[in-house]
MDAnalysis code that builds the backbone (N, CA, C; Angstrom):
import MDAnalysis as mda
import numpy as np

u = mda.Universe.empty(489, n_residues=163, atom_resindex=np.repeat(np.arange(163), 3), trajectory=True)
u.add_TopologyAttr("name", ["N", "CA", "C"] * 163)
u.add_TopologyAttr("resid", np.arange(1, 164))
u.add_TopologyAttr("resname", ["UNK", "UNK", "UNK", "UNK", "UNK", "UNK", "UNK", "UNK", "UNK", "UNK", "UNK", "UNK", "UNK", "UNK", "UNK", "UNK", "UNK", "UNK", "UNK", "UNK", "UNK", "UNK", "UNK", "UNK", "UNK", "UNK", "UNK", "UNK", "UNK", "UNK", "UNK", "UNK", "UNK", "UNK", "UNK", "UNK", "UNK", "UNK", "UNK", "UNK", "UNK", "UNK", "UNK", "UNK", "UNK", "UNK", "UNK", "UNK", "UNK", "UNK", "UNK", "UNK", "UNK", "UNK", "UNK", "UNK", "UNK", "UNK", "UNK", "UNK", "UNK", "UNK", "UNK", "UNK", "UNK", "UNK", "UNK", "UNK", "UNK", "UNK", "UNK", "UNK", "UNK", "UNK", "UNK", "UNK", "UNK", "UNK", "UNK", "UNK", "UNK", "UNK", "UNK", "UNK", "UNK", "UNK", "UNK", "UNK", "UNK", "UNK", "UNK", "UNK", "UNK", "UNK", "UNK", "UNK", "UNK", "UNK", "UNK", "UNK", "UNK", "UNK", "UNK", "UNK", "UNK", "UNK", "UNK", "UNK", "UNK", "UNK", "UNK", "UNK", "UNK", "UNK", "UNK", "UNK", "UNK", "UNK", "UNK", "UNK", "UNK", "UNK", "UNK", "UNK", "UNK", "UNK", "UNK", "UNK", "UNK", "UNK", "UNK", "UNK", "UNK", "UNK", "UNK", "UNK", "UNK", "UNK", "UNK", "UNK", "UNK", "UNK", "UNK", "UNK", "UNK", "UNK", "UNK", "UNK", "UNK", "UNK", "UNK", "UNK", "UNK", "UNK", "UNK", "UNK", "UNK", "UNK", "UNK", "UNK", "UNK", "UNK", "UNK"])
u.atoms.positions = np.array([
    [1.753, -33.000, 23.969],
    [1.155, -31.934, 23.565],
    [0.903, -30.634, 24.332],
    [1.362, -29.796, 24.063],
    [1.116, -28.331, 24.969],
    [-0.375, -28.175, 25.319],
    [-0.731, -27.788, 26.416],
    [-1.977, -27.645, 26.726],
    [-2.390, -26.057, 26.123],
    [-3.530, -25.551, 26.418],
    [-4.170, -24.376, 25.697],
    [-3.521, -23.052, 26.542],
    [-2.761, -23.299, 27.780],
    [-2.294, -22.208, 28.494],
    [-0.779, -21.882, 28.101],
    [-0.464, -23.157, 27.360],
    [1.180, -23.138, 26.855],
    [1.470, -21.935, 26.022],
    [2.323, -21.038, 26.118],
    [2.781, -20.122, 25.355],
    [4.345, -20.308, 24.893],
    [4.607, -19.779, 23.628],
    [5.962, -19.840, 23.413],
    [6.699, -19.083, 24.151],
    [8.015, -19.440, 24.341],
    [8.826, -18.620, 25.228],
    [9.112, -17.234, 24.535],
    [9.026, -16.088, 25.248],
    [9.205, -14.819, 24.837],
    [10.607, -14.352, 24.650],
    [10.921, -13.733, 23.630],
    [12.422, -13.315, 23.495],
    [12.510, -12.311, 24.765],
    [13.815, -12.109, 25.333],
    [14.228, -11.203, 26.327],
    [13.915, -10.106, 25.891],
    [13.608, -9.290, 27.028],
    [13.287, -7.788, 26.756],
    [14.706, -7.113, 26.366],
    [14.442, -5.948, 25.391],
    [15.814, -5.356, 25.174],
    [16.138, -4.552, 26.312],
    [17.247, -3.868, 26.397],
    [17.816, -3.037, 27.276],
    [16.884, -1.698, 27.381],
    [16.611, -0.955, 28.578],
    [15.995, -0.058, 28.723],
    [16.258, 1.121, 27.697],
    [17.381, 1.331, 27.306],
    [17.975, 2.435, 26.193],
    [17.263, 1.956, 24.965],
    [17.537, 0.810, 24.583],
    [16.974, 0.303, 23.222],
    [15.562, 0.476, 23.084],
    [14.859, -0.049, 24.111],
    [13.362, 0.060, 24.154],
    [12.943, 1.590, 24.068],
    [13.475, 2.341, 24.892],
    [13.155, 3.627, 24.906],
    [13.289, 4.525, 23.371],
    [14.397, 3.985, 22.688],
    [14.745, 4.558, 21.618],
    [13.645, 4.085, 20.597],
    [13.110, 3.056, 20.640],
    [12.085, 2.526, 19.804],
    [10.769, 3.363, 20.030],
    [10.356, 3.392, 21.093],
    [9.080, 4.154, 21.422],
    [9.195, 5.561, 21.274],
    [10.361, 6.089, 21.423],
    [10.648, 7.458, 21.132],
    [10.598, 7.685, 19.527],
    [11.046, 6.918, 18.800],
    [10.827, 6.991, 17.265],
    [9.479, 6.848, 16.839],
    [8.721, 5.829, 17.452],
    [7.368, 5.719, 17.230],
    [6.490, 6.897, 17.455],
    [6.646, 7.586, 18.805],
    [5.932, 8.831, 19.136],
    [6.223, 9.894, 18.011],
    [7.508, 10.158, 17.482],
    [7.917, 11.169, 16.590],
    [7.244, 10.959, 15.301],
    [7.142, 9.637, 14.942],
    [6.600, 9.195, 13.617],
    [5.236, 9.588, 13.649],
    [4.358, 9.471, 14.850],
    [2.930, 9.588, 14.903],
    [2.882, 11.173, 14.807],
    [3.692, 11.872, 15.493],
    [3.361, 13.288, 15.577],
    [3.640, 13.945, 14.095],
    [4.501, 13.529, 13.466],
    [4.983, 13.991, 12.014],
    [4.031, 13.481, 10.918],
    [3.461, 12.070, 11.186],
    [2.765, 11.520, 10.163],
    [1.649, 12.252, 9.443],
    [0.706, 12.807, 10.338],
    [-0.389, 13.723, 9.772],
    [0.213, 15.307, 9.025],
    [1.259, 15.686, 9.682],
    [1.674, 16.722, 9.031],
    [2.243, 16.583, 7.493],
    [2.921, 15.364, 7.479],
    [3.598, 14.754, 6.019],
    [2.328, 14.482, 5.158],
    [1.382, 13.918, 5.550],
    [0.253, 13.301, 4.856],
    [-0.290, 14.639, 4.202],
    [-0.569, 15.915, 4.878],
    [-1.080, 16.941, 4.524],
    [-0.256, 17.728, 3.402],
    [1.099, 17.760, 3.658],
    [2.021, 18.277, 2.718],
    [2.210, 17.596, 1.527],
    [2.255, 16.256, 1.789],
    [2.311, 15.467, 0.460],
    [1.107, 15.505, -0.566],
    [-0.117, 15.528, 0.240],
    [-1.365, 15.954, -0.637],
    [-1.380, 17.154, -1.422],
    [-1.006, 18.251, -0.560],
    [-0.903, 19.519, -1.249],
    [-0.069, 19.706, -2.243],
    [0.972, 19.106, -2.265],
    [1.988, 19.059, -3.194],
    [1.455, 17.890, -4.414],
    [0.753, 16.955, -4.264],
    [0.231, 16.185, -5.144],
    [-0.691, 16.925, -5.993],
    [-1.554, 17.657, -5.476],
    [-2.801, 18.558, -5.934],
    [-2.056, 19.577, -6.944],
    [-0.987, 20.191, -6.284],
    [-0.467, 21.311, -6.945],
    [0.260, 20.657, -8.307],
    [1.027, 19.695, -8.207],
    [1.575, 18.982, -9.333],
    [0.677, 18.257, -10.309],
    [-0.415, 18.043, -9.827],
    [-1.670, 17.442, -10.983],
    [-2.276, 18.771, -11.627],
    [-1.826, 19.914, -11.415],
    [-2.233, 21.057, -12.069],
    [-3.519, 21.608, -11.493],
    [-3.832, 21.231, -10.325],
    [-5.009, 21.530, -9.511],
    [-4.561, 22.797, -8.533],
    [-5.488, 23.472, -8.061],
    [-5.402, 24.474, -7.005],
    [-5.383, 23.601, -5.698],
    [-4.693, 23.631, -4.729],
    [-4.745, 23.068, -3.409],
    [-5.757, 23.781, -2.588],
    [-7.057, 23.583, -2.513],
    [-8.076, 24.163, -1.805],
    [-8.427, 23.486, -0.601],
    [-8.780, 24.124, 0.438],
    [-9.211, 23.504, 1.643],
    [-10.275, 22.253, 1.436],
    [-11.181, 22.696, 0.783],
    [-12.373, 21.632, 0.479],
    [-11.837, 20.315, -0.273],
    [-10.743, 20.675, -1.292],
    [-10.109, 19.320, -1.948],
    [-9.428, 18.469, -1.004],
    [-8.728, 19.246, -0.082],
    [-7.810, 18.604, 1.208],
    [-8.977, 17.797, 2.041],
    [-9.809, 18.370, 2.310],
    [-10.735, 17.586, 3.139],
    [-11.469, 16.461, 2.657],
    [-11.769, 16.589, 1.336],
    [-12.354, 15.430, 0.623],
    [-11.556, 14.398, 0.516],
    [-10.205, 14.558, 0.089],
    [-9.178, 13.589, -0.168],
    [-8.702, 12.971, 1.048],
    [-8.607, 13.648, 2.181],
    [-8.321, 12.839, 3.519],
    [-9.602, 12.524, 4.348],
    [-10.561, 12.668, 3.808],
    [-11.946, 12.160, 4.656],
    [-12.049, 12.923, 5.932],
    [-11.793, 14.162, 6.160],
    [-12.180, 15.042, 7.335],
    [-12.853, 16.124, 6.817],
    [-13.222, 16.846, 8.070],
    [-13.961, 18.121, 7.860],
    [-13.249, 19.308, 7.502],
    [-13.896, 20.267, 6.765],
    [-13.130, 21.489, 6.464],
    [-12.650, 22.279, 7.637],
    [-13.513, 22.269, 8.699],
    [-12.649, 22.957, 9.930],
    [-11.538, 22.016, 10.433],
    [-11.397, 20.943, 10.195],
    [-10.122, 20.015, 10.737],
    [-8.903, 20.441, 9.814],
    [-9.252, 20.685, 8.563],
    [-8.239, 21.081, 7.712],
    [-7.715, 22.539, 7.908],
    [-8.685, 23.249, 8.181],
    [-8.393, 24.712, 8.441],
    [-7.525, 24.913, 9.667],
    [-7.747, 24.018, 10.700],
    [-6.667, 24.065, 11.929],
    [-5.516, 23.739, 11.565],
    [-5.462, 22.455, 10.804],
    [-4.045, 22.014, 10.374],
    [-3.265, 23.003, 9.559],
    [-4.030, 23.751, 8.710],
    [-3.299, 24.648, 7.856],
    [-2.754, 25.899, 8.447],
    [-3.346, 26.228, 9.610],
    [-2.771, 27.277, 10.457],
    [-1.556, 26.631, 11.050],
    [-1.518, 25.334, 11.526],
    [-0.300, 24.741, 12.041],
    [0.770, 24.876, 10.994],
    [0.469, 24.180, 9.868],
    [1.453, 24.204, 8.728],
    [1.950, 25.554, 8.319],
    [1.201, 26.615, 8.364],
    [1.529, 28.040, 8.039],
    [2.709, 28.294, 9.302],
    [2.318, 28.154, 10.519],
    [3.076, 28.547, 11.514],
    [4.509, 27.797, 11.429],
    [4.303, 26.562, 11.062],
    [5.668, 25.730, 11.049],
    [6.393, 26.048, 9.687],
    [5.990, 27.099, 8.914],
    [6.708, 27.445, 7.644],
    [6.489, 26.327, 6.555],
    [5.584, 25.612, 6.421],
    [5.454, 24.656, 5.470],
    [4.644, 24.949, 4.220],
    [3.762, 25.921, 4.625],
    [2.704, 26.342, 3.612],
    [2.431, 27.773, 3.776],
    [2.005, 28.421, 2.572],
    [1.540, 29.823, 2.490],
    [0.123, 29.718, 1.908],
    [-0.685, 30.675, 2.546],
    [-2.067, 30.899, 1.890],
    [-2.264, 32.163, 1.272],
    [-3.011, 32.174, 0.363],
    [-3.450, 33.424, -0.228],
    [-4.900, 33.472, -0.518],
    [-5.427, 34.492, 0.054],
    [-7.014, 34.711, -0.245],
    [-7.417, 34.422, -1.579],
    [-8.390, 33.541, -1.799],
    [-8.918, 33.413, -3.123],
    [-7.872, 32.800, -4.112],
    [-6.822, 32.318, -3.630],
    [-5.877, 31.591, -4.343],
    [-5.428, 30.124, -4.052],
    [-5.819, 29.601, -2.897],
    [-5.511, 28.446, -2.349],
    [-4.046, 28.434, -1.521],
    [-3.682, 27.103, -1.445],
    [-2.548, 26.842, -0.400],
    [-1.376, 26.559, -1.363],
    [-0.060, 26.855, -1.094],
    [1.145, 26.793, -1.607],
    [1.998, 26.197, -0.524],
    [3.103, 25.417, -1.108],
    [3.991, 24.930, -0.313],
    [5.168, 25.948, -0.166],
    [5.861, 26.110, 0.862],
    [7.137, 26.975, 0.776],
    [8.194, 25.899, 0.527],
    [9.491, 26.370, 0.363],
    [10.645, 25.271, 0.262],
    [10.754, 24.350, 1.008],
    [10.454, 24.663, 2.450],
    [10.490, 23.593, 3.488],
    [9.506, 22.470, 3.311],
    [8.220, 23.109, 2.963],
    [7.167, 22.111, 2.600],
    [7.387, 21.058, 1.299],
    [8.115, 21.960, 0.288],
    [8.335, 21.003, -0.915],
    [9.283, 20.005, -0.645],
    [10.359, 20.323, 0.335],
    [11.396, 19.242, 0.622],
    [10.523, 18.108, 1.518],
    [9.706, 18.488, 2.311],
    [9.115, 17.395, 3.277],
    [8.309, 16.557, 2.404],
    [7.694, 17.008, 1.459],
    [6.595, 16.183, 0.506],
    [7.476, 15.610, -0.229],
    [8.780, 15.855, -0.931],
    [9.709, 15.130, -1.603],
    [10.368, 13.993, -0.951],
    [10.564, 14.267, 0.521],
    [11.045, 13.145, 1.295],
    [10.071, 12.035, 1.648],
    [9.118, 12.650, 1.901],
    [7.667, 11.647, 2.238],
    [7.559, 10.812, 1.142],
    [7.407, 11.465, -0.049],
    [7.201, 10.688, -1.237],
    [8.225, 9.581, -1.780],
    [9.478, 9.793, -1.528],
    [10.663, 9.044, -1.681],
    [10.423, 7.701, -0.655],
    [10.133, 8.247, 0.449],
    [10.047, 6.974, 1.464],
    [8.868, 6.076, 1.111],
    [7.711, 6.677, 0.771],
    [6.364, 5.983, 0.263],
    [6.962, 5.092, -0.940],
    [7.384, 5.655, -1.734],
    [7.849, 4.842, -2.896],
    [8.699, 3.753, -2.675],
    [9.739, 3.905, -1.718],
    [10.685, 2.818, -1.323],
    [9.841, 1.659, -0.668],
    [9.033, 2.033, 0.302],
    [8.148, 0.988, 0.839],
    [7.419, 0.398, 0.129],
    [6.623, 1.048, -0.807],
    [5.535, 0.268, -1.682],
    [6.490, -0.296, -2.673],
    [7.565, -0.129, -3.222],
    [8.397, -0.991, -4.148],
    [8.796, -2.338, -3.474],
    [9.166, -2.238, -2.040],
    [9.625, -3.035, -1.300],
    [8.714, -4.250, -1.001],
    [7.476, -3.606, -0.763],
    [6.212, -4.486, -0.544],
    [5.844, -5.376, -1.849],
    [5.788, -4.464, -2.815],
    [5.451, -5.218, -4.327],
    [6.612, -6.329, -4.645],
    [7.712, -6.062, -4.088],
    [8.713, -7.036, -4.602],
    [8.447, -8.084, -3.716],
    [8.123, -8.162, -2.494],
    [7.628, -9.276, -1.627],
    [6.456, -9.968, -2.242],
    [5.627, -9.462, -3.134],
    [4.570, -10.202, -3.593],
    [3.266, -9.455, -3.405],
    [3.295, -8.493, -2.481],
    [2.036, -7.938, -2.280],
    [1.311, -7.255, -3.386],
    [0.180, -7.144, -3.299],
    [-0.771, -6.824, -4.496],
    [-0.547, -5.236, -4.503],
    [-0.511, -4.675, -5.746],
    [-0.397, -3.328, -5.897],
    [-1.315, -2.402, -5.154],
    [-2.657, -2.632, -5.063],
    [-3.551, -1.951, -4.161],
    [-3.084, -2.124, -2.546],
    [-2.777, -3.203, -2.251],
    [-2.565, -3.302, -0.650],
    [-1.035, -2.689, -0.400],
    [-0.246, -2.816, -1.187],
    [1.188, -2.330, -1.314],
    [0.784, -0.593, -0.982],
    [0.035, -0.078, -1.958],
    [-0.078, 1.363, -2.118],
    [-0.595, 1.768, -0.372],
    [-1.696, 1.324, -0.046],
    [-2.460, 1.439, 1.101],
    [-1.448, 1.207, 2.288],
    [-0.746, 0.062, 2.465],
    [0.095, -0.245, 3.409],
    [1.222, 0.761, 3.652],
    [1.844, 1.099, 2.481],
    [2.869, 2.011, 2.493],
    [2.544, 3.426, 2.913],
    [1.449, 3.781, 2.783],
    [0.796, 5.127, 3.114],
    [0.833, 5.273, 4.616],
    [0.757, 4.197, 5.429],
    [1.056, 4.183, 6.766],
    [2.399, 3.881, 7.293],
    [3.097, 2.905, 6.644],
    [4.107, 2.506, 7.056],
    [5.449, 3.435, 6.840],
    [5.353, 4.285, 5.842],
    [6.353, 5.373, 5.316],
    [6.657, 5.995, 6.323],
    [5.954, 6.490, 7.276],
    [6.051, 7.272, 8.465],
    [6.951, 6.906, 9.521],
    [7.042, 5.293, 9.693],
    [7.387, 4.713, 10.715],
    [8.665, 3.972, 10.465],
    [9.298, 4.006, 9.128],
    [10.568, 3.427, 8.898],
    [11.570, 4.251, 8.939],
    [12.524, 3.890, 9.783],
    [13.727, 4.732, 9.894],
    [14.507, 4.630, 8.620],
    [15.704, 5.430, 8.836],
    [16.695, 5.552, 7.816],
    [17.471, 4.184, 7.273],
    [17.773, 3.609, 8.364],
    [18.706, 2.394, 8.159],
    [17.677, 1.296, 7.555],
    [16.621, 1.274, 7.870],
    [15.645, 0.297, 7.496],
    [15.291, 0.678, 5.954],
    [15.190, 1.829, 5.558],
    [14.860, 2.281, 4.325],
    [16.233, 2.129, 3.365],
    [17.284, 2.116, 3.814],
    [18.471, 1.801, 3.093],
    [18.511, 0.268, 2.859],
    [18.253, -0.372, 3.877],
    [18.071, -1.944, 3.732],
    [17.213, -2.421, 2.683],
    [15.966, -1.574, 2.589],
    [14.964, -1.867, 1.565],
    [15.558, -1.620, 0.162],
    [16.154, -0.345, 0.198],
    [16.739, 0.039, -1.137],
    [17.717, -1.098, -1.741],
    [18.562, -1.423, -0.747],
    [19.662, -2.286, -1.132],
    [18.948, -3.747, -1.416],
    [17.968, -4.321, -0.918],
    [17.358, -5.503, -1.213],
    [16.590, -5.178, -2.598],
    [15.920, -4.139, -2.985],
    [15.378, -4.107, -4.250],
    [16.500, -3.975, -5.415],
    [17.524, -3.336, -5.068],
    [18.597, -2.976, -6.072],
    [19.371, -4.657, -6.218],
    [19.416, -5.241, -5.053],
    [20.166, -6.654, -5.404],
    [19.101, -7.608, -5.904],
    [17.847, -7.311, -6.213],
    [17.164, -8.184, -7.279],
    [16.077, -9.113, -6.313],
    [15.356, -8.378, -5.140],
    [14.534, -9.077, -4.259],
    [13.412, -9.490, -5.020],
    [12.779, -8.852, -6.114],
    [11.675, -9.142, -6.732],
    [11.856, -10.485, -7.567],
    [13.142, -10.478, -8.150],
    [13.449, -11.548, -8.952],
    [13.751, -12.939, -7.974],
    [14.408, -12.481, -6.905],
    [14.444, -13.635, -5.748],
    [13.190, -14.153, -5.431],
    [12.304, -13.340, -5.200],
    [10.853, -13.996, -4.610],
    [10.147, -14.543, -5.728],
    [9.940, -14.003, -6.984],
    [9.658, -14.776, -7.935],
    [9.970, -16.034, -8.155],
    [11.465, -16.190, -7.993],
    [12.050, -17.872, -8.440],
    [11.716, -18.581, -7.297],
    [11.471, -17.767, -5.947],
    [11.399, -18.629, -4.785],
    [9.561, -19.133, -4.725],
    [9.099, -18.557, -5.708],
    [7.631, -18.846, -5.660],
    [6.773, -18.243, -4.814],
    [7.199, -17.052, -4.077],
    [6.451, -16.568, -2.967],
    [5.522, -15.188, -3.590],
    [5.780, -14.948, -4.930],
    [5.084, -13.617, -5.102],
    [3.603, -14.224, -5.575],
    [2.719, -13.168, -5.265],
    [1.192, -13.479, -5.336],
    [0.738, -12.203, -6.376],
    [0.696, -12.626, -7.682],
    [0.081, -11.651, -8.686],
    [-1.251, -11.251, -8.557],
    [-1.432, -9.943, -8.717],
    [-2.879, -9.309, -8.427],
    [-3.949, -10.273, -9.126],
])
């Protein structure tokens, strides 16, 4: 019987280029995640028939209005939003495309988690963070698994945990 200091053998380290690519992708995802969250929320508010106002964005993201104001300056400089005095915030074409792509990634990740048997509430929350870190190849694999009947396979395997 192994002692308390016994550790399982670690997998060999990847080569430097592969490891660097992984870290680079994670840094890029961290950099864009917040921007995508703002843009997607603004799009959600507008699509819900509401005006996208700084106060609403702050409340839904759980941040202060000055924090939102700073981010809106950045989003406007990046060409993702326009602001009109006394009329709220609007997405540019680039902002709408970013929101669409982010929402599609979120939907795929959430559906994949649901197919694995994750509860609806947990899948929604977890997908909100994961959507920014999943690469294109992984998303294609998720979609392929879903289209191939992952949910039915998991149900048959007895691995689904209903809400």
